[in-house]
C-alpha positions as CSV (number, residue, x, y, z in Angstrom):
1,M,-56.2,12.9,-7.9
2,K,-54.6,12.2,-11.3
3,S,-52.2,15.1,-10.8
4,F,-51.3,13.8,-7.4
5,K,-50.5,10.4,-8.8
6,K,-48.4,12.0,-11.5
7,S,-46.5,14.0,-8.9
8,I,-45.8,10.8,-6.9
9,L,-44.6,9.0,-10.0
10,L,-42.4,11.9,-10.9
11,L,-40.8,12.0,-7.4
12,S,-40.3,8.3,-7.6
13,L,-38.4,8.6,-10.9
14,L,-36.3,11.4,-9.5
15,A,-35.4,9.3,-6.5
16,I,-34.4,6.4,-8.7
17,M,-32.2,8.6,-10.8
18,L,-30.5,10.0,-7.6
19,V,-29.8,6.6,-6.2
20,S,-28.5,5.4,-9.6
21,S,-26.1,8.3,-9.8
22,V,-24.4,7.2,-6.6
23,S,-23.4,3.8,-8.0
24,T,-20.4,3.6,-10.3
25,V,-21.2,1.1,-13.1
26,F,-19.3,0.0,-16.2
27,A,-22.1,-0.9,-18.7
28,A,-20.9,-3.3,-21.3
29,E,-22.6,-1.5,-24.1
30,V,-21.5,2.1,-23.1
31,S,-18.3,3.5,-24.5
32,A,-18.9,7.2,-23.9
33,P,-17.2,8.8,-20.8
34,E,-19.4,8.9,-17.7
35,F,-18.7,11.2,-14.7
36,S,-19.1,9.8,-11.2
37,T,-18.4,11.2,-7.8
38,G,-15.2,10.0,-6.2
39,C,-13.7,10.6,-2.8
40,N,-11.9,13.0,-0.5
41,L,-8.3,12.0,0.0
42,S,-5.5,13.2,2.2
43,S,-1.7,12.8,1.6
44,G,-0.7,9.2,2.4
45,E,-4.3,8.1,3.0
46,N,-5.5,4.9,1.3
47,K,-9.1,4.6,0.1
48,A,-10.9,1.8,-1.8
49,L,-13.6,2.8,-4.2
50,S,-16.1,0.1,-5.3
51,L,-16.8,-0.2,-9.0
52,F,-19.2,-2.5,-10.7
53,I,-18.6,-4.1,-14.1
54,Q,-22.0,-5.1,-15.7
55,N,-21.9,-7.6,-18.6
56,A,-25.3,-7.3,-20.3
57,D,-24.1,-9.6,-23.2
58,V,-25.2,-13.1,-23.8
59,A,-21.6,-14.4,-23.5
60,P,-19.0,-14.1,-20.8
61,H,-16.3,-11.5,-21.3
62,S,-12.9,-10.6,-19.8
63,Y,-12.2,-7.0,-18.9
64,T,-8.7,-5.4,-18.6
65,L,-8.6,-2.6,-15.9
66,T,-6.5,0.5,-16.0
67,A,-6.6,3.9,-14.1
68,G,-4.7,7.1,-14.7
69,D,-4.7,10.5,-16.5
70,S,-4.5,12.4,-13.3
71,A,-2.7,15.6,-12.3
72,N,-1.5,14.3,-8.9
73,S,0.6,11.2,-8.4
74,Y,-1.3,8.2,-6.9
75,E,-0.5,4.6,-6.1
76,L,-3.3,2.7,-7.8
77,Y,-4.3,-1.0,-7.9
78,F,-7.5,-3.0,-8.4
79,S,-8.5,-5.8,-6.0
80,T,-11.2,-8.3,-5.4
81,N,-11.5,-10.0,-2.0
82,V,-8.1,-8.5,-1.0
83,A,-6.3,-10.1,-4.0
84,T,-4.7,-7.7,-6.5
85,V,-6.1,-8.0,-10.1
86,K,-5.4,-6.4,-13.4
87,S,-8.3,-8.1,-15.3
88,M,-11.5,-10.0,-14.5
89,T,-14.0,-12.2,-16.2
90,V,-17.7,-11.4,-15.9
91,P,-20.3,-14.1,-16.7
92,A,-23.1,-13.3,-19.2
93,G,-25.9,-11.2,-17.8
94,T,-24.2,-10.5,-14.5
95,G,-22.0,-7.9,-12.8
96,N,-18.9,-8.2,-10.6
97,Q,-17.5,-5.7,-8.1
98,V,-13.9,-4.6,-8.1
99,D,-12.2,-2.2,-5.7
100,L,-9.9,0.6,-6.9
101,N,-7.4,1.3,-4.2
102,I,-6.0,4.9,-4.2
103,T,-3.1,6.4,-2.2
104,L,-1.9,10.0,-2.8
105,N,1.9,10.0,-3.2
106,G,3.6,13.0,-1.7
107,N,2.0,16.5,-1.9
108,A,-0.8,17.3,-4.3
109,S,-0.2,19.6,-7.2
110,V,-4.0,20.3,-7.5
111,N,-6.7,20.1,-4.9
112,E,-9.5,19.0,-7.3
113,D,-8.3,16.1,-9.5
114,K,-9.9,13.7,-11.9
115,L,-9.0,10.0,-12.4
116,T,-9.9,8.1,-15.5
117,V,-10.8,4.4,-15.0
118,K,-11.1,2.1,-18.0
119,A,-12.5,-1.4,-18.5
120,V,-11.5,-2.7,-21.9
121,R,-13.5,-5.8,-23.0
122,D,-11.8,-8.7,-24.8
123,D,-13.7,-7.7,-28.0
124,G,-12.2,-4.2,-27.8
125,K,-15.2,-2.3,-26.4
126,E,-14.0,0.3,-24.0
127,N,-15.9,1.5,-21.0
128,I,-14.8,4.7,-19.1
129,V,-15.6,6.2,-15.7
130,N,-14.2,9.5,-14.6
131,L,-13.8,9.8,-10.8
132,S,-13.4,13.2,-9.0
133,I,-10.9,13.3,-6.2
134,I,-10.9,16.2,-3.7
135,I,-7.6,16.6,-1.8
136,N,-8.0,17.3,1.9
137,K,-5.1,19.3,3.2
138,D,-6.4,19.6,6.7
139,Y,-4.6,16.4,7.7
140,A,-1.3,15.3,6.0
141,L,1.5,13.2,7.6
142,S,4.8,12.1,6.1
143,V,7.6,9.9,7.5
144,K,11.1,9.1,6.4
145,S,13.9,6.9,7.8
146,M,17.0,8.6,9.1
147,L,19.2,5.8,7.6
148,D,19.1,4.6,4.0
149,K,19.8,1.0,5.1
150,I,20.3,-1.0,8.4
151,N,22.8,-3.8,9.2
152,V,22.0,-6.2,12.0
153,L,23.3,-9.5,13.3
154,S,21.0,-12.5,13.5
155,G,19.6,-12.8,17.0
156,K,20.3,-9.1,17.8
157,S,18.4,-5.9,17.6
158,A,18.7,-2.6,15.8
159,D,17.3,0.9,16.3
160,F,15.3,2.4,13.5
161,T,15.0,6.2,13.7
162,F,12.4,8.2,11.8
163,S,11.6,11.8,11.0
164,V,7.9,12.5,11.1
165,M,6.3,15.8,9.8
166,N,2.9,17.3,10.0
167,N,2.3,18.6,6.4
168,G,-1.3,19.6,7.0
169,S,-3.1,22.6,8.5
170,Q,-4.5,20.9,11.6
171,D,-2.9,19.3,14.8
172,L,-2.1,15.6,14.7
173,N,-2.3,13.6,17.9
174,N,-0.8,10.3,19.2
175,I,1.5,9.8,16.3
176,K,3.3,6.4,16.3
177,I,5.2,4.2,13.8
178,K,3.4,1.1,12.5
179,P,5.7,-1.6,11.2
180,E,5.3,-4.4,8.6
181,L,8.2,-6.8,9.2
182,P,9.5,-10.1,8.0
183,Y,8.3,-13.3,9.7
184,K,9.1,-13.6,13.4
185,W,10.8,-10.1,13.6
186,F,9.5,-8.1,16.5
187,A,9.1,-4.4,17.0
188,S,8.8,-2.4,20.2
189,Q,8.2,1.3,20.8
190,G,7.8,3.0,24.2
191,T,5.0,5.3,25.1
192,E,7.5,8.2,25.1
193,A,8.0,7.7,21.3
194,I,4.3,8.7,20.7
195,M,4.1,12.4,19.8
196,N,1.8,15.2,18.9
197,L,2.6,17.7,16.2
198,K,1.3,21.0,15.2
199,P,1.1,22.1,11.6
200,G,4.5,22.3,10.0
201,E,6.3,20.7,13.0
202,T,8.7,17.8,12.7
203,G,9.6,15.2,15.3
204,T,11.9,12.2,15.6
205,T,11.1,8.8,17.0
206,T,13.0,5.5,17.4
207,M,11.7,1.9,17.1
208,K,13.6,-1.2,18.3
209,I,13.5,-4.2,15.9
210,D,14.6,-7.6,17.2
211,V,15.8,-10.2,14.6
212,P,15.3,-13.8,15.7
213,N,18.2,-16.3,16.1
214,S,16.7,-18.5,13.4
215,Q,17.0,-15.7,10.8
216,I,19.5,-16.6,8.0
217,A,21.8,-14.1,6.6
218,G,20.4,-12.1,3.6
219,N,18.8,-8.9,2.4
220,F,15.3,-8.0,3.6
221,T,12.9,-5.1,3.6
222,A,11.1,-3.6,6.6
223,K,8.1,-1.3,5.9
224,F,6.7,1.5,8.1
225,T,4.0,4.0,8.2
226,A,3.3,6.9,10.6
227,V,-0.2,6.8,12.0
228,S,-2.0,9.4,14.1
229,D,-5.6,9.6,15.4
230,E,-6.6,11.5,12.3
231,I,-4.6,10.0,9.4
232,G,-1.8,7.7,8.2
233,S,1.3,8.4,6.1
234,S,2.5,6.7,2.9
235,L,4.3,3.5,3.3
236,I,8.1,3.6,3.3
237,S,10.6,0.8,2.9
238,V,14.0,0.4,4.7
239,P,16.5,-2.2,3.3
240,V,17.9,-4.4,6.1
241,T,21.0,-6.7,5.8
242,V,21.1,-9.5,8.3
243,K,24.5,-11.1,9.0
244,T,25.4,-14.1,11.1
245,S,27.6,-13.7,14.1
246,S,31.3,-13.2,13.4
247,N,32.1,-15.9,16.0
248,I,30.8,-18.5,13.5
249,G,33.4,-17.3,11.0
250,Y,36.1,-17.6,13.6
251,W,35.0,-21.1,14.4
252,M,35.0,-22.1,10.7
253,I,38.5,-20.7,10.3
254,G,39.7,-22.6,13.4
255,I,38.2,-25.9,12.1
256,L,39.9,-25.4,8.7
257,I,43.3,-24.8,10.4
258,L,42.9,-27.9,12.5
259,I,42.0,-30.0,9.4
260,A,45.0,-28.6,7.5
261,G,47.3,-29.3,10.5
262,F,46.0,-32.8,10.9
263,T,46.5,-33.5,7.2
264,L,50.1,-32.2,7.3
265,V,51.0,-34.3,10.3
266,Q,49.6,-37.4,8.7
267,F,51.4,-36.6,5.5
268,K,54.8,-36.3,7.3
269,R,54.2,-39.4,9.4
270,H,53.1,-41.7,6.7
271,G,54.4,-40.1,3.6
272,R,52.7,-40.3,0.2
273,R,51.3,-43.7,-0.6
């Protein structure tokens, strides 16, 4: 009976150890590197990994967060409740969650990568977690604009043309362009613009962007991603210059000419006073 109880106790301890190994925790007293499982990531895909900063001290502390030392190129930023953060304060005896957002930029140079995440406390204590990142090359999608910049008149529309490529080893289906536009701008894309691509294939697609009449002249940025049923691409930015109608310029010139003519007539009629 005693041996049975010991076996149950041992199994319980092993289960606790396995559960603990899944969570990624920064312990305030630990400064030695700790290895943690990370994620599978495809080119252009964004994933958020949840990390926990545990402050076991009797006083609150501020932690500065950094991530890097990887072989591949990633877009990295920390966030809490959607807001981007570079540091956070953790009350005494509590823990806070922070998400590390990861996007692979371009093609991977290695398929098995490691990312070092640091939380440096305000008293100089450094806490480190090493995350493993496995690159999934089955699905990979890239997009680029066919034009470096776009000019459009306020109240008019412009066609944005994109080149989309399947960089992976599997078919991609129902690929379309997803826009992120300035306020009140409107995008439309017909069903004929949705495509399927086999590995290594490239296709082109066009999206119509309508700029509202209320839009003032200036320089803006339109952002786009290519999205399929399987994966999304990295975000690209296209500079857009909005100009007002040339008719307004003609009206302004005409008004100035009228004012100048009226002034000249008055000057000749009445002379200098």
